[in-house]
C-alpha positions as CSV (number, residue, x, y, z in Angstrom):
1,X,-47.8,-15.6,58.3
2,X,-45.2,-16.3,55.8
3,X,-44.8,-16.0,52.0
4,X,-45.4,-19.8,51.5
5,X,-48.9,-19.5,53.2
6,X,-49.8,-16.6,50.9
7,X,-48.6,-18.9,48.2
8,X,-51.0,-21.8,49.1
9,X,-54.0,-19.8,49.0
10,X,-53.1,-17.8,46.0
11,X,-52.8,-20.9,43.7
12,X,-50.1,-22.2,41.3
13,X,-50.6,-20.3,38.2
14,X,-47.3,-18.8,37.2
15,X,-46.8,-16.9,33.8
16,X,-43.3,-16.2,32.3
17,X,-41.8,-14.8,29.0
18,X,-38.3,-15.4,27.7
19,X,-35.9,-12.6,27.5
20,X,-36.1,-12.6,23.5
21,X,-40.0,-12.5,23.7
22,X,-41.3,-9.3,21.8
23,X,-42.6,-6.4,24.1
24,X,-45.7,-7.0,22.1
25,X,-46.3,-10.3,23.0
26,X,-45.6,-10.1,26.5
27,X,-48.0,-7.2,27.1
28,X,-50.5,-9.5,25.2
29,X,-49.8,-12.5,27.8
30,X,-50.3,-9.9,30.6
31,X,-53.6,-8.4,29.1
32,X,-54.8,-12.1,28.1
33,X,-54.5,-13.3,31.9
34,X,-55.1,-10.0,33.5
35,X,-51.9,-9.7,35.4
36,X,-49.7,-6.9,36.3
37,X,-46.3,-8.8,35.9
38,X,-44.5,-11.5,34.1
39,X,-41.4,-13.2,35.1
40,X,-38.6,-13.2,32.6
41,X,-36.7,-16.5,32.1
42,X,-33.6,-17.4,30.0
43,X,-31.9,-20.9,30.4
44,X,-34.2,-22.1,33.3
45,X,-33.3,-19.0,35.6
46,X,-35.2,-15.8,36.6
47,X,-33.3,-12.8,34.8
48,X,-35.8,-10.0,35.2
49,X,-39.5,-8.8,35.8
50,X,-41.7,-6.9,33.5
51,X,-44.2,-5.2,35.0
52,X,-46.7,-2.4,34.3
53,X,-44.3,0.1,35.4
54,X,-41.9,-1.0,32.4
55,X,-44.9,-1.1,30.3
56,X,-46.1,2.4,30.7
57,X,-42.7,3.9,30.6
58,X,-41.9,2.1,27.4
59,X,-45.3,3.0,25.8
60,X,-44.8,6.8,26.8
61,X,-41.1,6.5,25.1
62,X,-42.7,4.9,22.0
63,X,-45.4,7.3,21.6
64,X,-48.1,5.0,22.6
65,X,-46.8,2.0,20.3
66,X,-45.9,-1.6,21.5
67,X,-43.2,-1.8,18.9
68,X,-41.1,-5.1,18.3
69,X,-38.6,-4.6,21.0
70,X,-37.5,-7.7,22.9
71,X,-38.2,-7.9,26.8
72,X,-34.8,-8.0,27.4
73,X,-34.1,-4.6,26.7
74,X,-37.2,-3.2,28.9
75,X,-37.2,-5.6,31.9
76,X,-36.2,-4.6,35.3
77,X,-32.8,-6.6,35.8
78,X,-32.3,-5.5,39.4
79,X,-35.8,-6.7,40.7
80,X,-36.5,-7.7,44.1
81,X,-37.3,-11.1,45.2
82,X,-38.2,-12.8,48.5
83,X,-38.1,-16.3,49.7
84,X,-41.0,-18.8,50.9
85,X,-39.9,-18.4,54.6
86,X,-40.1,-14.7,54.5
87,X,-42.3,-13.2,57.2
88,X,-45.3,-11.2,55.8
89,X,-44.2,-8.1,57.8
90,X,-40.7,-8.2,56.5
91,X,-42.3,-8.6,53.0
92,X,-44.7,-5.7,53.6
93,X,-41.7,-3.4,54.8
94,X,-39.7,-4.3,51.7
95,X,-42.5,-3.8,49.2
96,X,-43.2,-0.4,50.6
97,X,-39.7,0.9,51.0
98,X,-38.7,-0.2,47.4
99,X,-42.2,0.4,45.7
100,X,-42.4,-3.0,44.5
101,X,-45.8,-4.2,43.4
102,X,-44.6,-7.5,42.5
103,X,-41.8,-9.9,43.9
104,X,-40.9,-13.3,42.6
105,X,-40.6,-15.8,45.1
106,X,-37.2,-18.0,44.9
107,X,-36.2,-20.9,46.7
108,X,-32.8,-21.6,45.8
109,X,-33.1,-20.0,42.5
110,X,-36.1,-22.2,41.8
111,X,-39.2,-19.9,41.0
112,X,-41.8,-20.8,43.2
113,X,-44.6,-17.8,42.4
114,X,-44.9,-14.2,42.3
115,X,-46.5,-12.3,45.4
116,X,-48.3,-8.8,44.7
117,X,-49.0,-6.1,47.1
118,X,-52.6,-7.1,46.4
119,X,-51.8,-10.8,47.7
120,X,-50.2,-9.2,50.6
121,X,-53.0,-6.6,51.3
122,X,-55.7,-9.8,51.0
123,X,-53.7,-12.1,53.4
124,X,-53.5,-9.3,56.2
125,X,-57.4,-8.5,55.7
126,X,-58.3,-12.0,55.8
127,X,-55.9,-12.6,58.9
128,X,-57.7,-9.4,60.6
129,X,-60.8,-10.7,59.9
130,X,-60.1,-14.2,61.6
131,X,-58.6,-12.6,64.6
132,X,-61.5,-10.5,64.8
133,X,-64.1,-13.2,64.6
134,X,-62.1,-15.2,67.1
135,X,-62.0,-12.1,69.7
136,X,-65.7,-11.9,69.0
137,X,-66.4,-15.3,69.8
138,X,-64.2,-15.0,73.0
139,X,-66.0,-12.1,74.3
140,X,-69.5,-13.3,73.6
141,X,-68.3,-16.7,75.4
142,X,-67.1,-14.5,78.4
143,X,-68.5,-16.1,81.7
144,X,-71.0,-13.5,83.3
145,X,-70.4,-12.8,86.8
146,X,-73.4,-12.4,89.2
147,X,-74.5,-9.0,89.7
148,X,-73.7,-7.6,92.9
149,X,-76.6,-5.1,94.4
150,X,-75.7,-2.3,96.5
151,X,-77.8,-4.0,99.3
152,X,-74.7,-6.8,99.3
153,X,-72.0,-4.2,99.8
154,X,-70.7,-3.7,103.3
155,X,-69.2,-0.6,104.3
């Protein structure tokens, strides 16, 4: 399974903010859409990610206040990304090794979507469920051999 397969199931909703957006407004976008991250765009290109990690750290530093700081000063500029062709096993390894919960999907610098650890987990569970159903159907349809009685066995 590839990242593009997950995006097909997930849908095309994508939430972005500009680097000049206030932290308050970015958090409101996240809350309004019940999302854990927004992609930060500047001049049509992805320049960063704002995730719950940055939100919590900023709230802690500001004594719980959202303030009027711009997203530019708070976003993660060293964000990880993936491509639509990346295999899900490689994606899982990358996300786990780097403690990344959200990765923008970029195809030649063009934003295609965002993959979350939740999206990956759901895809794995659905794939395993499908495989389990196929195996059970295969076992159920297994041809039965005629039983051999002990009197049919020759020594």
